[in-house]
N, C-alpha and C positions, 0 to 999 in steps of 0.2 A: 225663888219660885219663879222658873221661866213661864212665858205665856202659854207655851206648849204644856207644861206641868199643870197649869191651872186647867186647861181645857180638858186634861185627862182625869183631874180630880173631880170636875163637874160631870165628865162620863159616869165616872164611878158613884157620884151623888144622886145620878138620875135612875140607877138600876133598882134600887127599891120601889120607885114610882112604877115602873114597867112590871115587877113581880106582883104589886098590888092590883093593878089593872089587870093583868093575866089571871090572876087567882078570882077577882071579883066576876070577871067574863065566864071562868070555869062554873062559878057557882050560879049565876044568875042568866047567863047566855044573852045579855044585852050587846046588840051589835055596836053601840057607840064604844063600849069598853073594849071590844075586841080591835075597833079601828083606833082609839087612845092608846093601846097595849103597841099596835103596830107602828104608830107613829113616833112613840117614844123609843122603841126599838130601832126602828130606822134613823131616829136623830143621833142616838147614841153610836150606831154604826158610821153613819156620816164623819161624826166629830172624830171616830177612830183615824179616818184620812186625814182632817183637816190639822189635828195635832201633829201628826207626822209629818206634813208639809210645812207647818210652822218651824217644826224643829229643824228640819232640813234647810229650808229657805234662810231662817235666819240664825242659823248655828246655834241652835239652842239645845243641842243633844246633851243630855245628863245622864249620871249613873239613877239617880231618882228616876227619870223618865222611862229608863231600860227596865226598870222594875215595874213602876206603875202602869204602863200603856198594856204590856200584856196581862197584867192582874185584871184591867179592866176589862179587856175581850174576854177572858176565861170566866169573870164574874158573870158577864152579860151572858155567855153563849152557855156555860152549864147551866144558870137558873132556867134560861129559855129551853134548854134541850129536855131538862127533868121535868119542868111543868108541862111541857108539850107531849112527854111520852106516857103521862099518868092516864089511866082509864077515866071513863065518864066524862067526855069533853064535847062541848059545842064545837069544837074544832077538830078537825083530824089529828091522829097522834103521828107521832115520829117512831120509828121502828127502833125497838129496844137494843137491838144488835148495834145500830148505831151510836147510841148513847155510851154502850159498852166500849165501843173502839176509842170515842172521844176522851171520855174520862179516864179510862184505862191509861190512854198515852199522856195525856196532863199528868196524871198520878206518877206514873214512870219517871217522866221529864223532872217532876219537882224533887222525887226521891233522888234521882240522880244528881240535880243541882246541889242536894244536901249534902251528899257522899263527897262531890267533888268540892265542895266549900269546905268540907271538915277536913279533907285528905291535903288538899293543894293551898288553901286559904284564900285562894281567889277564884271566883269562876268566870271565864270569858264567854259570853254566850254571844254567838253570831246568828243574828236573824237571817233565816233562809227563805228564798221565794216560794218553796213549796209550803212553808209554814203560813206564809201569807196568802197563797191561793187556798189554802185550807179553810184558812179564818174565813176569807171571803164567801167559799161556798158553804161554809157552815151557816154565815149570816145569811145568805140567800135562802138556804133551805128552811130556816125560821120564818122567813120574810113569805115565801112561800106556802108554808103551812098556814100562816097567820090570815093571808089572804083567801086560803081555802082553794086553792086550785088543784087542779087534777091528781090524784096520788100518783099515777103513774109517772109524770115528772119530778114528783118529789122523790120517789125512789131512785131515780137516775142521778138527782143531783146528790142523794144521800150516798150512792156508791161513789161517785166522782170525790165527795168530801171526806169519805172514809179512806179511799185510797191515798190521797193527798195528805191525809191527818198520818196515815201507816208508814208514808216515806218520809215526811218531816220527823216523825219520831226516830226512825231509824237514824235519820242524819243526826239528830240530837245525841242519840246514843253513841253512834260515832265519835262525836266533838268530844264528848264527854270521856270515852275511853282513851282517846288521843292525850286530853289533859292529864289524866289520871297515869297514863303510861310515861309521860314526860317529867312528872313529878320524881324528886328524890325520894319522898315520902312512900312511894309506891313499890319501892325497891327494897331490897333485904336490908336489915340493919348491919353496919359494919360490925365484924368480928362475929358474926352468926353463921 
């Protein structure tokens, strides 16, 4: 376990605390719960950058980290997006179309990874800048909502985040198609 991986595991372990605080705030409306959930979310988001920096700076990139880091991001963001899109909240709600875009893209990427893994035997995932920008914008959207800032700004961040999410999804689809096309397992069987 590298230091970067330990930070990522710490991020994953903090996500249930964020969920608990946000659920309690939804029930009770106490402002300290909203601020606590915001601080927890922000800390996990900042640690995302820290573990990436540590991995690059100290050559601690690993296959485990390549799986855990995006998993931590997705667990944090999907839980936040779902909780913030529910009705009856002391917070503003996120647009449901936005959740549909993000969750559909993530589901398709996971499905594609599974298909490539089963067909090719190994998946080569190449992180893209558009995916990183999409993640940052999604995190900014959650923070904006938790801060209760104006809904007009929230809408523009959601549109930008959705755009980058769709572009990154298209890029991952293209990468997966390329890997499948290059594999002998994708072609016709000899003698048929």
